C-alpha atoms as an extended CHARMM CRD file, in Angstrom:
* protein
*
        65  EXT
         1         1  MET       CA             50.1320000000      125.7070000000      111.4470000000  PROA      1               0.0000000000
         2         2  LYS       CA             47.1720000000      123.2210000000      110.9450000000  PROA      2               0.0000000000
         3         3  LYS       CA             44.5750000000      124.4060000000      109.2540000000  PROA      3               0.0000000000
         4         4  GLY       CA             41.4050000000      124.5760000000      111.5880000000  PROA      4               0.0000000000
         5         5  PHE       CA             43.5110000000      125.8980000000      114.6600000000  PROA      5               0.0000000000
         6         6  SER       CA             41.4150000000      127.9310000000      116.8070000000  PROA      6               0.0000000000
         7         7  TYR       CA             43.5620000000      130.9040000000      117.9270000000  PROA      7               0.0000000000
         8         8  THR       CA             40.0820000000      131.4290000000      120.5600000000  PROA      8               0.0000000000
         9         9  LYS       CA             39.8150000000      127.5060000000      121.6360000000  PROA      9               0.0000000000
        10        10  ALA       CA             43.8260000000      127.8890000000      122.2890000000  PROA      10              0.0000000000
        11        11  ILE       CA             43.9670000000      130.0990000000      124.8180000000  PROA      11              0.0000000000
        12        12  GLU       CA             39.8040000000      128.5460000000      126.2630000000  PROA      12              0.0000000000
        13        13  GLU       CA             42.5770000000      125.3540000000      126.1690000000  PROA      13              0.0000000000
        14        14  LEU       CA             45.7020000000      126.9160000000      127.8440000000  PROA      14              0.0000000000
        15        15  GLU       CA             42.9330000000      128.6430000000      130.7860000000  PROA      15              0.0000000000
        16        16  GLN       CA             41.9510000000      124.6070000000      131.6720000000  PROA      16              0.0000000000
        17        17  ILE       CA             45.6930000000      123.5920000000      131.9900000000  PROA      17              0.0000000000
        18        18  MET       CA             46.3030000000      126.3380000000      134.0230000000  PROA      18              0.0000000000
        19        19  THR       CA             42.7630000000      125.5810000000      136.7020000000  PROA      19              0.0000000000
        20        20  LYS       CA             44.3350000000      121.6420000000      136.6220000000  PROA      20              0.0000000000
        21        21  ILE       CA             47.6370000000      122.7400000000      137.4400000000  PROA      21              0.0000000000
        22        22  GLU       CA             47.0090000000      125.8070000000      140.3320000000  PROA      22              0.0000000000
        23        23  GLU       CA             44.1630000000      123.1680000000      141.7810000000  PROA      23              0.0000000000
        24        24  GLY       CA             46.9750000000      121.1900000000      142.8490000000  PROA      24              0.0000000000
        25        25  ASN       CA             44.7080000000      117.6270000000      141.9850000000  PROA      25              0.0000000000
        26        26  ALA       CA             47.2700000000      117.0000000000      139.0720000000  PROA      26              0.0000000000
        27        27  SER       CA             49.8680000000      113.3810000000      139.3500000000  PROA      27              0.0000000000
        28        28  ILE       CA             53.0460000000      114.3760000000      137.7650000000  PROA      28              0.0000000000
        29        29  ASP       CA             52.7010000000      111.7920000000      134.5570000000  PROA      29              0.0000000000
        30        30  GLU       CA             49.3970000000      115.1680000000      133.8250000000  PROA      30              0.0000000000
        31        31  LEU       CA             51.6350000000      117.1030000000      135.2070000000  PROA      31              0.0000000000
        32        32  HSD       CA             53.8650000000      116.5610000000      132.8310000000  PROA      32              0.0000000000
        33        33  ASP       CA             50.9030000000      116.0550000000      130.3360000000  PROA      33              0.0000000000
        34        34  LEU       CA             49.7690000000      118.9500000000      131.0200000000  PROA      34              0.0000000000
        35        35  VAL       CA             52.8060000000      121.5320000000      130.9540000000  PROA      35              0.0000000000
        36        36  ASP       CA             53.6420000000      119.6360000000      127.7190000000  PROA      36              0.0000000000
        37        37  ARG       CA             50.8100000000      120.9530000000      125.8510000000  PROA      37              0.0000000000
        38        38  ALA       CA             50.1160000000      124.2370000000      127.1900000000  PROA      38              0.0000000000
        39        39  ALA       CA             54.2720000000      124.4340000000      125.4760000000  PROA      39              0.0000000000
        40        40  LYS       CA             52.6510000000      123.3830000000      122.4070000000  PROA      40              0.0000000000
        41        41  LEU       CA             49.4660000000      125.7750000000      122.4550000000  PROA      41              0.0000000000
        42        42  ILE       CA             51.6530000000      128.6040000000      123.1180000000  PROA      42              0.0000000000
        43        43  SER       CA             53.7480000000      128.2110000000      120.0050000000  PROA      43              0.0000000000
        44        44  GLN       CA             50.5780000000      127.8150000000      117.8380000000  PROA      44              0.0000000000
        45        45  CYS       CA             49.1240000000      131.3420000000      119.9230000000  PROA      45              0.0000000000
        46        46  LYS       CA             53.2100000000      132.5250000000      119.1450000000  PROA      46              0.0000000000
        47        47  THR       CA             52.6060000000      131.8600000000      115.5550000000  PROA      47              0.0000000000
        48        48  GLU       CA             49.0380000000      132.6260000000      115.1170000000  PROA      48              0.0000000000
        49        49  LEU       CA             49.7540000000      136.3300000000      116.5720000000  PROA      49              0.0000000000
        50        50  LYS       CA             52.8950000000      136.5140000000      114.6670000000  PROA      50              0.0000000000
        51        51  GLY       CA             51.3990000000      136.1950000000      111.3680000000  PROA      51              0.0000000000
        52        52  THR       CA             48.5840000000      138.3340000000      112.2470000000  PROA      52              0.0000000000
        53        53  THR       CA             50.7210000000      140.7250000000      113.3490000000  PROA      53              0.0000000000
        54        54  GLN       CA             52.6890000000      140.7120000000      109.2550000000  PROA      54              0.0000000000
        55        55  LYS       CA             49.5800000000      140.4520000000      107.3210000000  PROA      55              0.0000000000
        56        56  ILE       CA             48.3820000000      143.3300000000      109.0950000000  PROA      56              0.0000000000
        57        57  GLU       CA             51.8760000000      145.4060000000      108.5310000000  PROA      57              0.0000000000
        58        58  LYS       CA             51.3900000000      144.5730000000      105.1810000000  PROA      58              0.0000000000
        59        59  THR       CA             47.6470000000      145.8300000000      104.7150000000  PROA      59              0.0000000000
        60        60  LEU       CA             48.6510000000      148.8790000000      106.2160000000  PROA      60              0.0000000000
        61        61  ASP       CA             51.9480000000      149.1430000000      104.1770000000  PROA      61              0.0000000000
        62        62  ASP       CA             49.7840000000      149.3070000000      100.9300000000  PROA      62              0.0000000000
        63        63  LEU       CA             47.4200000000      151.5460000000      101.7290000000  PROA      63              0.0000000000
        64        64  GLN       CA             49.6360000000      154.3430000000      102.2980000000  PROA      64              0.0000000000
        65        65  GLU       CA             50.6750000000      154.1330000000       98.8160000000  PROA      65              0.0000000000
């Protein structure tokens, strides 16, 4: 994960991408770029969520010891 990644900013960008796609005004080339960017953002968000889940689980396990 890149340093400085912001989950919140990624979600905001995904919402903007969805709005552009739903408006139906994007050219095929732009649509391709938007979908590629959305896929990258989703992957980054999934990685971030997985890492956060692991940290939470570790913390909870540590508290039970």
